[in-house]
C-alpha positions as CSV (number, residue, x, y, z in Angstrom):
1,M,18.7,-65.9,52.4
2,E,19.4,-63.1,50.0
3,K,18.9,-64.0,46.3
4,L,22.5,-63.0,45.3
5,Q,24.1,-65.1,48.1
6,Y,21.8,-68.0,47.2
7,Q,22.8,-67.8,43.5
8,E,26.5,-67.8,44.4
9,M,26.1,-70.9,46.6
10,L,24.1,-72.7,43.9
11,K,26.7,-71.8,41.2
12,R,29.4,-73.6,43.2
13,K,27.2,-76.7,43.5
14,C,25.7,-76.8,40.0
15,L,27.1,-77.9,36.7
16,N,26.0,-75.7,33.8
17,Y,24.7,-72.9,36.0
18,D,25.8,-70.1,33.5
19,F,23.5,-71.6,30.7
20,L,20.4,-72.0,32.8
21,A,19.0,-68.6,31.9
22,E,19.1,-69.6,28.2
23,E,16.8,-72.6,28.8
24,D,13.0,-72.5,28.7
25,T,10.9,-75.5,29.8
26,E,7.6,-73.9,28.7
27,I,5.9,-75.0,31.9
28,H,4.2,-73.2,34.7
29,F,4.3,-74.2,38.4
30,E,1.8,-73.5,41.1
31,K,2.2,-74.2,44.8
32,L,-0.9,-75.2,46.6
33,P,-1.7,-76.4,50.2
34,S,-2.3,-80.2,50.4
35,R,-5.0,-81.7,52.7
36,S,-2.3,-82.4,55.3
37,G,-1.2,-78.8,55.3
38,W,2.1,-79.3,53.5
39,Q,2.6,-77.5,50.2
40,T,2.2,-79.5,47.0
41,L,3.1,-78.6,43.5
42,K,1.0,-78.5,40.4
43,A,2.7,-78.3,36.9
44,I,0.8,-76.9,34.0
45,R,1.9,-77.6,30.4
46,D,-0.1,-77.3,27.2
47,D,-3.2,-76.7,29.3
48,K,-2.7,-80.0,31.2
49,A,-2.2,-80.0,35.0
50,V,-0.2,-82.6,36.8
51,F,0.5,-82.8,40.5
52,I,4.3,-83.4,41.2
53,H,3.6,-84.4,44.8
54,S,0.6,-85.9,46.5
55,S,-2.4,-83.5,46.9
56,Y,-3.2,-85.3,50.2
57,D,0.1,-85.8,52.0
58,P,3.4,-85.1,50.1
59,V,5.6,-85.9,53.1
60,R,4.1,-89.3,53.7
61,E,4.4,-90.0,49.9
62,A,8.1,-89.0,50.0
63,R,8.7,-91.2,53.1
64,Q,7.2,-94.2,51.4
65,W,9.4,-93.6,48.4
66,A,12.6,-93.4,50.6
67,E,11.6,-96.4,52.7
68,K,12.3,-98.7,49.6
69,M,15.9,-97.6,49.5
70,S,18.7,-99.4,51.3
71,P,21.7,-97.0,51.1
72,K,25.2,-98.5,51.6
73,Q,28.5,-96.8,52.6
74,G,30.1,-94.7,49.9
75,E,27.4,-95.0,47.3
76,V,26.5,-92.2,44.9
77,Y,22.8,-91.5,44.1
78,F,21.6,-89.6,41.1
79,V,18.0,-88.5,42.0
80,F,16.0,-87.7,38.9
81,G,13.3,-85.2,39.6
82,Y,13.3,-82.7,42.5
83,G,9.9,-80.9,42.7
84,L,9.8,-79.4,46.2
85,G,12.4,-81.9,47.5
86,Y,10.4,-83.8,50.1
87,H,11.7,-87.2,48.9
88,V,15.3,-85.9,48.8
89,A,15.0,-84.8,52.4
90,E,13.7,-88.2,53.4
91,L,16.5,-89.9,51.4
92,L,19.2,-87.8,53.2
93,K,17.9,-89.0,56.5
94,K,18.9,-92.6,55.5
95,V,22.1,-92.2,53.6
96,P,25.5,-92.4,55.4
97,D,27.6,-89.2,55.5
98,N,30.1,-90.6,53.0
99,C,27.4,-91.1,50.3
100,K,26.9,-88.5,47.6
101,V,23.6,-87.3,46.3
102,I,23.3,-85.5,42.9
103,I,19.9,-83.9,42.2
104,V,19.0,-83.9,38.6
105,E,16.2,-81.5,37.7
106,I,15.3,-80.4,34.2
107,C,12.9,-77.6,35.3
108,R,15.5,-75.0,36.4
109,E,12.9,-72.7,37.9
110,L,12.3,-75.1,40.8
111,I,15.9,-74.6,42.0
112,L,16.8,-71.2,40.7
113,D,13.8,-69.6,42.6
114,G,14.4,-71.6,45.7
115,C,16.1,-69.0,47.9
116,E,13.1,-69.0,50.3
117,S,13.0,-72.8,50.5
118,G,14.5,-74.3,53.7
119,Y,15.0,-77.6,52.0
120,I,17.2,-76.2,49.2
121,I,19.2,-74.0,51.5
122,D,19.9,-77.0,53.7
123,L,21.1,-78.9,50.6
124,L,23.4,-76.1,49.6
125,H,25.1,-76.4,53.0
126,R,25.7,-80.1,52.6
127,E,29.1,-81.1,51.3
128,N,27.7,-84.4,49.8
129,V,24.9,-82.8,47.7
130,H,25.3,-81.4,44.2
131,F,23.0,-80.4,41.3
132,L,22.6,-81.1,37.6
133,L,20.0,-78.6,36.4
134,G,18.5,-78.0,33.0
135,K,18.8,-80.0,29.7
136,R,22.2,-78.8,28.4
137,H,25.2,-80.6,30.0
138,L,28.4,-80.4,28.0
139,E,30.9,-81.3,30.6
140,L,29.5,-84.4,32.3
141,E,32.9,-86.1,32.4
142,G,34.5,-83.2,34.2
143,F,31.6,-83.1,36.7
144,L,31.7,-86.8,37.4
145,S,35.5,-86.9,37.8
146,G,35.5,-83.8,40.0
147,V,32.4,-84.5,42.1
148,V,32.0,-88.3,42.1
149,G,35.7,-89.3,41.6
150,F,37.2,-92.1,39.5
151,D,37.1,-94.5,42.5
152,N,33.3,-94.1,42.9
153,L,32.1,-94.4,39.3
154,E,31.0,-98.0,39.8
155,K,29.1,-97.1,42.9
156,I,26.6,-94.8,41.1
157,Q,22.9,-95.6,41.3
158,F,20.0,-93.9,39.5
159,L,16.9,-93.2,41.5
160,D,13.7,-92.0,39.8
161,Y,11.1,-89.9,41.5
162,K,8.4,-90.8,39.0
163,P,5.8,-88.0,39.8
164,A,8.5,-85.4,39.2
165,I,9.9,-86.7,35.9
166,R,6.8,-87.8,34.0
167,L,6.4,-84.4,32.2
168,F,9.9,-84.7,30.7
169,E,10.4,-88.5,30.8
170,D,12.1,-88.5,27.3
171,C,14.5,-85.7,28.4
172,Y,15.4,-87.6,31.6
173,D,15.9,-90.8,29.7
174,E,18.2,-89.1,27.3
175,L,20.1,-87.5,30.1
176,K,20.5,-90.9,31.8
177,L,22.0,-92.3,28.6
178,R,24.5,-89.4,28.4
179,I,25.5,-89.8,32.1
180,T,25.9,-93.5,31.5
181,A,28.1,-92.9,28.5
182,A,30.1,-90.3,30.4
183,I,30.7,-92.9,33.2
184,S,31.8,-95.4,30.6
185,N,34.1,-92.9,29.0
186,L,35.7,-92.1,32.3
187,I,36.2,-95.7,33.3
188,V,37.9,-96.3,29.9
189,E,40.0,-93.1,30.4
190,M,41.1,-94.3,33.8
191,N,41.9,-97.8,32.6
192,T,43.9,-96.2,29.7
193,I,45.9,-94.0,32.1
194,L,46.6,-97.0,34.3
195,H,47.6,-99.1,31.2
196,F,49.9,-96.5,29.7
197,S,51.2,-94.9,32.9
198,E,54.3,-97.2,32.9
199,K,55.0,-96.4,29.3
200,W,54.6,-92.7,29.8
201,L,57.0,-92.7,32.8
202,Q,59.5,-94.8,30.9
203,N,59.4,-92.3,28.0
204,L,59.6,-89.3,30.4
205,F,62.9,-90.6,31.9
206,A,64.3,-91.7,28.5
207,N,63.5,-88.1,27.2
208,L,64.9,-86.3,30.2
209,P,68.2,-85.2,28.5
210,Q,66.1,-83.8,25.6
211,I,63.7,-82.1,28.0
212,A,66.5,-80.5,29.9
213,M,68.3,-79.2,26.8
214,N,65.3,-77.6,25.0
215,P,63.2,-74.6,26.0
216,G,59.6,-75.1,27.2
217,I,56.6,-74.2,25.1
218,A,55.5,-72.0,28.0
219,S,58.0,-69.4,26.7
220,L,55.7,-68.9,23.7
221,Y,52.4,-68.6,25.7
222,G,50.7,-65.3,25.0
223,K,53.2,-64.3,22.3
224,F,50.6,-64.2,19.5
225,P,47.7,-62.2,20.9
226,E,44.6,-62.0,18.6
227,M,46.6,-63.5,15.7
228,P,45.1,-66.2,13.6
229,A,46.3,-69.8,14.0
230,I,45.7,-72.6,11.5
231,I,45.7,-76.1,12.9
232,V,46.6,-78.6,10.1
233,S,45.3,-82.1,10.8
234,A,45.5,-85.2,8.6
235,G,41.9,-85.9,7.7
236,P,41.0,-86.9,4.1
237,S,39.9,-83.4,3.1
238,L,43.3,-81.9,3.7
239,N,44.2,-82.8,0.1
240,K,41.5,-80.4,-1.1
241,N,43.0,-77.2,0.3
242,I,46.5,-77.8,1.6
243,H,48.0,-75.9,-1.4
244,L,46.2,-72.7,-0.2
245,L,48.3,-72.6,3.0
246,Q,51.1,-71.0,1.1
247,E,48.9,-67.8,1.0
248,A,48.5,-67.9,4.8
249,K,52.2,-68.2,5.5
250,G,53.5,-65.1,7.3
251,K,49.9,-64.1,8.0
252,S,49.0,-66.7,10.6
253,V,50.6,-69.2,13.0
254,I,50.5,-72.5,11.2
255,I,50.5,-75.5,13.6
256,C,50.9,-78.9,11.9
257,V,50.2,-82.1,13.8
258,G,52.8,-84.8,13.2
259,T,50.5,-87.0,11.1
260,A,50.1,-84.2,8.6
261,L,53.8,-83.3,8.3
262,K,54.6,-85.5,5.2
263,P,51.7,-84.0,3.1
264,M,52.9,-80.5,4.1
265,I,56.5,-81.4,3.0
266,Q,55.1,-82.8,-0.3
267,A,53.2,-79.5,-0.8
268,G,56.3,-77.5,-0.2
269,I,54.8,-75.7,2.8
270,K,56.8,-75.1,6.0
271,P,54.6,-74.8,9.1
272,D,55.6,-72.5,12.0
273,L,55.3,-75.3,14.5
274,I,55.0,-79.1,14.4
275,I,53.4,-80.8,17.4
276,S,53.7,-84.5,18.4
277,V,52.6,-86.0,21.6
278,D,51.9,-89.8,21.2
279,G,54.2,-92.1,23.2
280,G,53.7,-95.1,20.9
281,K,56.2,-96.4,18.4
282,P,53.8,-96.0,15.4
283,N,54.1,-92.2,15.9
284,F,57.7,-92.4,14.8
285,R,56.6,-93.2,11.2
286,H,55.5,-89.6,10.6
287,F,59.2,-88.5,11.2
288,Q,61.0,-91.2,9.3
289,N,62.6,-90.4,6.0
290,I,61.9,-86.6,6.2
291,P,64.5,-84.0,5.1
292,A,66.4,-81.9,7.5
293,M,64.1,-79.0,8.6
294,D,64.4,-75.8,10.6
295,V,60.8,-76.0,11.7
296,P,60.4,-76.1,15.5
297,M,58.8,-79.2,16.8
298,V,56.8,-79.2,20.1
299,F,57.3,-82.6,21.7
300,D,55.5,-83.9,24.7
301,I,57.6,-85.1,27.7
302,T,56.1,-88.6,27.3
303,I,56.6,-88.8,23.5
304,Y,58.2,-91.9,21.9
305,P,61.9,-91.1,22.6
306,E,63.3,-91.7,19.2
307,I,61.3,-88.8,17.8
308,P,63.0,-85.9,19.7
309,K,66.4,-87.8,19.6
310,T,66.4,-88.1,15.8
311,Y,64.6,-84.9,14.8
312,T,67.4,-82.5,13.7
313,G,65.4,-79.2,13.8
314,P,64.8,-76.9,16.7
315,K,62.6,-78.2,19.5
316,L,60.3,-77.0,22.3
317,V,58.9,-79.2,25.0
318,G,55.7,-79.3,27.1
319,G,53.4,-81.8,28.6
320,C,49.7,-82.7,29.2
321,H,50.1,-84.9,32.3
322,E,50.1,-82.4,35.1
323,N,51.8,-84.5,37.8
324,M,54.7,-85.3,35.4
325,V,55.0,-81.7,34.2
326,V,55.1,-80.5,37.9
327,W,57.8,-83.0,38.7
328,T,59.8,-82.1,35.6
329,E,59.6,-78.4,36.2
330,K,60.5,-78.8,39.9
331,T,63.5,-81.1,39.1
332,L,64.8,-79.0,36.3
333,G,64.2,-75.7,38.0
334,E,62.4,-74.1,35.1
335,K,59.0,-73.8,33.5
336,K,58.3,-76.1,30.5
337,G,54.6,-75.7,30.0
338,L,51.4,-77.5,30.6
339,Y,48.6,-77.9,28.0
340,Q,45.4,-79.8,28.1
341,M,45.3,-83.5,27.4
342,G,42.9,-84.4,24.6
343,P,41.8,-87.6,22.8
344,S,43.9,-86.6,19.7
345,V,47.0,-84.5,18.9
346,A,44.7,-82.0,17.1
347,C,42.9,-81.4,20.4
348,V,46.3,-80.7,22.1
349,A,47.2,-78.4,19.2
350,F,43.9,-76.5,19.7
351,D,44.7,-75.9,23.4
352,L,48.2,-74.9,22.4
353,A,46.8,-72.3,20.0
354,R,44.7,-70.9,22.8
355,N,47.7,-70.7,25.1
356,L,49.7,-68.9,22.4
357,G,46.9,-66.2,22.5
358,C,45.8,-66.9,18.9
359,N,42.3,-65.9,17.7
360,P,40.6,-67.0,15.6
361,I,41.6,-70.6,15.5
362,I,41.1,-72.2,12.1
363,L,40.8,-76.0,11.6
364,I,41.7,-77.7,8.4
365,G,42.0,-81.5,7.7
366,Q,39.7,-81.9,10.7
367,D,37.2,-84.3,9.1
368,L,36.5,-86.5,12.1
369,A,34.7,-88.7,9.6
370,Y,35.4,-91.2,6.8
371,T,35.2,-88.7,3.9
372,N,35.0,-90.8,0.7
373,N,35.5,-93.8,3.0
374,Q,39.1,-92.7,3.7
375,A,40.6,-92.3,7.2
376,H,43.6,-90.0,6.5
377,A,44.8,-87.7,3.8
378,K,47.0,-88.9,0.9
379,G,50.7,-88.7,1.6
380,T,50.4,-89.6,5.3
381,A,51.9,-92.7,6.9
382,F,48.4,-94.0,7.3
383,D,46.9,-93.1,3.9
384,H,46.2,-96.8,3.1
385,R,43.6,-97.0,5.9
386,T,39.9,-96.9,5.0
387,I,36.7,-97.2,6.9
388,E,37.1,-101.0,6.6
389,N,40.1,-100.9,9.0
390,F,37.9,-99.4,11.7
391,R,34.7,-101.4,11.6
392,R,35.4,-102.7,15.2
393,R,35.0,-99.1,16.5
394,E,31.2,-99.1,15.5
395,I,30.5,-96.9,12.6
396,I,27.8,-94.3,13.2
397,E,26.2,-91.4,11.3
398,V,26.6,-87.8,12.4
399,D,25.7,-84.4,10.9
400,G,28.2,-83.2,8.3
401,I,29.3,-79.7,7.5
402,N,27.1,-79.6,4.4
403,G,23.8,-80.5,6.2
404,T,24.0,-84.2,5.2
405,K,24.9,-87.2,7.3
406,V,28.5,-88.5,7.2
407,L,30.0,-91.7,8.6
408,T,32.3,-91.6,11.6
409,D,32.9,-93.9,14.5
410,R,32.5,-93.9,18.3
411,V,36.1,-92.9,18.9
412,M,36.0,-89.9,16.5
413,A,32.6,-89.0,18.0
414,T,34.4,-88.4,21.3
415,F,36.8,-86.0,19.4
416,I,33.8,-84.1,18.1
417,R,32.4,-83.9,21.6
418,W,35.7,-82.7,23.0
419,F,35.9,-79.9,20.5
420,E,32.3,-78.9,21.2
421,I,33.1,-78.6,25.0
422,K,36.3,-76.7,24.6
423,I,34.9,-74.3,21.9
424,N,32.0,-73.7,24.3
425,E,34.4,-72.9,27.1
426,S,36.2,-70.3,25.0
427,R,33.1,-68.9,23.2
428,E,33.6,-65.4,24.8
429,T,37.3,-65.2,23.9
430,H,38.0,-67.3,20.8
431,R,36.3,-67.7,17.4
432,V,36.8,-71.1,15.9
433,I,36.5,-71.6,12.1
434,D,36.2,-75.0,10.5
435,A,37.8,-74.6,7.1
436,T,38.1,-78.4,6.5
437,E,35.6,-78.3,3.6
438,G,34.4,-81.8,4.4
439,G,33.6,-84.2,7.2
440,A,31.6,-83.9,10.4
441,K,30.1,-80.7,11.8
442,I,31.8,-79.6,15.0
443,P,29.2,-77.6,17.0
444,G,30.2,-74.1,17.8
445,T,32.4,-73.5,14.8
446,D,31.9,-71.1,11.9
447,I,32.0,-73.1,8.6
448,M,33.9,-71.4,5.8
449,P,36.1,-72.4,2.8
450,L,39.8,-71.9,3.5
451,S,40.2,-69.4,0.6
452,Q,37.6,-67.1,2.2
453,V,39.2,-67.5,5.6
454,I,42.6,-66.5,4.2
455,R,41.0,-63.5,2.4
456,E,39.0,-62.3,5.4
457,V,41.1,-63.3,8.4
458,C,44.7,-63.8,7.4
459,F,45.6,-60.4,5.9
460,E,48.0,-58.9,8.4
461,K,51.7,-59.8,8.9
462,V,52.4,-62.3,11.6
463,N,56.1,-62.8,12.5
464,A,55.7,-66.3,13.8
465,H,58.9,-67.7,12.4
466,E,61.1,-64.9,13.7
467,T,59.4,-64.8,17.1
468,I,59.7,-68.5,17.7
469,A,63.3,-68.7,16.4
470,G,64.3,-65.8,18.7
471,I,62.9,-67.4,21.8
472,I,64.6,-70.8,21.0
473,S,68.0,-69.1,20.3
474,D,67.9,-67.2,23.6
475,Y,67.4,-70.3,25.7
476,V,70.3,-71.3,27.9
477,P,70.2,-75.0,28.9
478,P,71.3,-76.1,32.3
479,E,75.0,-76.6,32.8
480,G,77.6,-76.7,35.5
481,E,76.3,-76.5,39.1
482,R,72.7,-76.5,37.9
483,L,73.1,-79.7,35.9
484,L,74.9,-81.2,38.9
485,K,71.9,-80.3,41.2
486,I,69.5,-82.0,38.7
487,K,71.6,-85.1,38.8
488,E,71.7,-85.1,42.6
489,D,67.9,-84.8,42.9
490,I,67.4,-87.7,40.5
491,S,70.0,-89.8,42.4
492,T,68.0,-89.1,45.6
493,L,64.8,-90.4,43.8
494,A,66.7,-93.5,42.7
495,Q,67.6,-94.1,46.4
496,Q,64.0,-93.6,47.6
497,L,62.8,-96.1,45.0
498,S,65.4,-98.6,46.1
499,L,64.2,-98.2,49.7
500,L,60.6,-98.7,48.6
501,E,61.6,-101.9,46.7
502,K,63.3,-103.3,49.9
503,E,60.4,-102.4,52.1
504,A,58.0,-104.1,49.7
505,A,60.2,-107.2,49.6
506,K,60.0,-107.4,53.5
507,G,56.2,-107.0,53.1
508,I,56.1,-110.0,50.8
509,T,58.1,-112.1,53.3
510,Y,55.8,-111.2,56.3
511,S,52.6,-111.5,54.3
512,R,53.7,-115.1,53.2
513,K,54.3,-115.9,56.9
514,L,50.8,-114.5,57.7
515,L,49.4,-116.7,54.9
516,A,51.1,-119.8,56.4
517,F,49.8,-118.9,59.9
518,Y,46.2,-118.9,58.7
519,S,46.7,-121.9,56.3
520,N,48.0,-124.0,59.2
521,R,45.2,-122.8,61.5
522,L,47.6,-121.8,64.2
523,S,46.2,-120.5,67.5
524,D,48.9,-118.1,68.6
525,P,47.5,-114.6,69.2
526,R,51.0,-113.3,70.3
527,G,52.7,-114.6,67.1
528,L,49.9,-113.2,64.9
529,N,50.1,-109.7,66.6
530,K,53.8,-109.7,66.1
531,L,53.4,-110.3,62.4
532,L,50.8,-107.6,62.1
533,R,53.0,-105.1,63.9
534,K,55.8,-105.8,61.5
535,L,53.5,-105.3,58.6
536,D,52.3,-102.0,60.1
537,R,55.9,-100.8,60.5
538,I,56.5,-101.6,56.8
539,D,53.4,-99.7,55.8
540,R,54.5,-96.7,57.9
541,R,57.9,-96.7,56.3
542,M,56.4,-97.0,52.8
543,G,54.0,-94.2,53.7
544,E,57.0,-92.0,54.5
545,L,58.4,-92.6,51.0
546,K,55.1,-91.8,49.4
547,E,55.7,-88.1,48.8
548,S,59.2,-88.6,47.2
549,T,57.9,-91.4,44.9
550,E,54.5,-89.8,44.2
551,L,55.4,-89.5,40.5
552,F,55.1,-93.3,40.2
553,A,51.8,-93.5,42.0
554,L,49.9,-94.7,39.0
555,M,52.3,-97.7,38.5
556,F,51.5,-98.7,42.1
557,Q,47.8,-98.0,41.7
558,K,47.0,-101.1,39.7
559,S,48.0,-103.3,42.7
560,I,46.1,-101.0,45.1
561,I,42.9,-101.1,43.1
562,K,43.1,-104.9,42.8
563,M,43.6,-105.2,46.6
564,K,40.6,-102.8,47.4
565,H,38.4,-104.9,45.1
566,D,39.6,-108.2,46.6
567,L,39.1,-106.9,50.2
568,K,35.6,-105.7,49.3
569,T,34.8,-109.2,48.0
570,I,36.2,-110.8,51.2
571,R,34.1,-108.5,53.4
572,E,30.9,-109.4,51.5
573,T,31.6,-113.2,51.3
574,E,30.6,-115.6,54.1
575,D,33.7,-117.5,55.4
576,T,35.4,-118.7,58.6
577,E,37.8,-116.3,60.5
578,N,40.7,-118.4,59.3
579,G,39.4,-118.4,55.7
580,K,39.0,-114.7,55.6
581,G,42.5,-114.2,57.2
582,R,44.1,-116.5,54.6
583,R,42.5,-114.5,51.8
584,I,43.5,-111.2,53.3
585,A,47.1,-112.4,53.7
586,L,47.0,-113.5,50.0
587,C,45.8,-110.0,49.0
588,S,48.6,-108.4,51.1
589,T,51.2,-110.6,49.4
590,E,50.0,-109.7,46.0
591,L,49.9,-106.0,46.9
592,Y,53.6,-106.0,48.1
593,E,54.6,-108.0,45.1
594,G,53.0,-105.5,42.8
595,I,54.7,-102.5,44.6
596,N,58.0,-104.3,44.6
597,T,57.9,-105.0,40.9
598,A,56.8,-101.4,40.1
599,A,59.5,-99.9,42.3
600,K,62.1,-102.1,40.5
601,K,60.9,-101.0,37.1
602,A,60.8,-97.3,38.2
603,G,64.3,-97.6,39.6
604,K,65.6,-98.9,36.3
605,M,64.0,-95.9,34.5
606,V,65.6,-93.4,36.8
607,S,69.0,-95.1,36.6
608,D,68.9,-95.0,32.8
609,A,68.0,-91.2,33.0
610,L,71.0,-90.7,35.3
611,A,73.3,-92.3,32.8
612,G,71.9,-90.0,30.1
613,L,72.5,-86.9,32.3
614,E,76.0,-88.0,33.1
615,N,76.6,-88.3,29.4
616,L,75.4,-84.7,29.0
617,M,77.8,-83.6,31.7
618,R,80.7,-85.3,30.0
619,Q,79.8,-83.6,26.7
620,G,79.8,-80.2,28.5
621,E,83.3,-80.7,30.0
């Protein structure tokens, strides 16, 4: 295989490929014939030589290693250490096709220079094989969610090929810890999404009239090319330099997160944009008792509904949940705008600044640490909170911007990590300056005082206020026939949810009959088959409704995940045929009950949104 073709194939299969050339393992490899004739591999480091494979028979050694494995359907294997790959080849002979194998090799040379290796070329053609190469892996969560998938995170197993990892055992151990942490983060993220999905959907439909009547943030994307943006967050250090923002006004795009709005008002500074995304009621505190303002607020489609309803200034709307944004744009017939979801509103503001075209992006109030033991800047709704309020998060030390250690917690550490990943993503196109003047060091940022940043970066006129105001004033909200079409589409969705609710109710009835059948130990194959056929028809009809009700999939997902877990337990547990049948019928009953309840709640959300749209139509008459 030609080297260029090989590299392109490897790039598609490998996380972190673009950074491999920057790494140096300070090790030399030498291929030698073993006594059996197969090639073996000798590693030389610090004048010490170690054989990675047997010098007698590397294939036999690999076969003995693989014989200890008992692969199961659907499992995911991280194989640490590759060498010449004999053991991977033997493992792949045993694993079912629906298993995934991720090869983890710190010595990049073994894979990068493998275009003449039949083993590696075979691996590149396998759909179920991927690579983690080198030491630097910033986006493990993205790799795991994309390659492994949320449903398979608990099926991951680590396999060590000891001869291949002993030269870098500490590095491999560290990488295992990072992968384990990434798995844990993703499981927490998925559980968070499942937990809040109902609330987000409820907010989406409650916000629908506001979403329909305001322009999308997408109308601002690309409008500020190569103009500086200042993201104002609410960390304790904001009080040090907030007053300097007056000098940057009109020379930058000032984006203020909702939490920092009250300190900005107290300092007499009007930002160019306010951004608020949180769907919880506590977020409303940042907007209570504020004066009337003509500052545009960017609100998320899933925000707490009282915020866009009561905010009297101009508004723009966007969203970070792709499926909800896609549905909203399709239903309303116009682009609103998607931005990346992040663990904090400042993360969303960062992605917004990138979408606006801004460069450089300047961070202030972004402590991500308990500066002077405080959690937030003075003047915020949360300025009473100190480090003592967050002890349950596990307080840790991280590097500070001044070269000393500072106190943060595990949650804020994920924010630091998020910024590091995203800054690294944009390193060719965006300069990021941390002008917080306190707190944790965010890798990849240039650290400068805000006064210097304003002097050196914010010196040209930026017509942010005029540009944004013009776009908002030009927006024409839906009315007449267009508004009627939106109402009809949402009415259709309400009908589909009503059908789904009815089908699930039938499913409950027949599942209970199935449960009674097994509980009474009836011997009636014809009656049993009749019940099963009815349940199959219900499943088919529910399947036909899947596409039209896809928006609510996460609400149904809780019941589906529970059923899958319960069925797995049933398959793995010894029981009589009747006993297993009874438990399967019980699972089926619980599944239909969960879908029925979710469809009923979703139907209520949609009906309430319809009432809101009808009110809009009456106002327009």
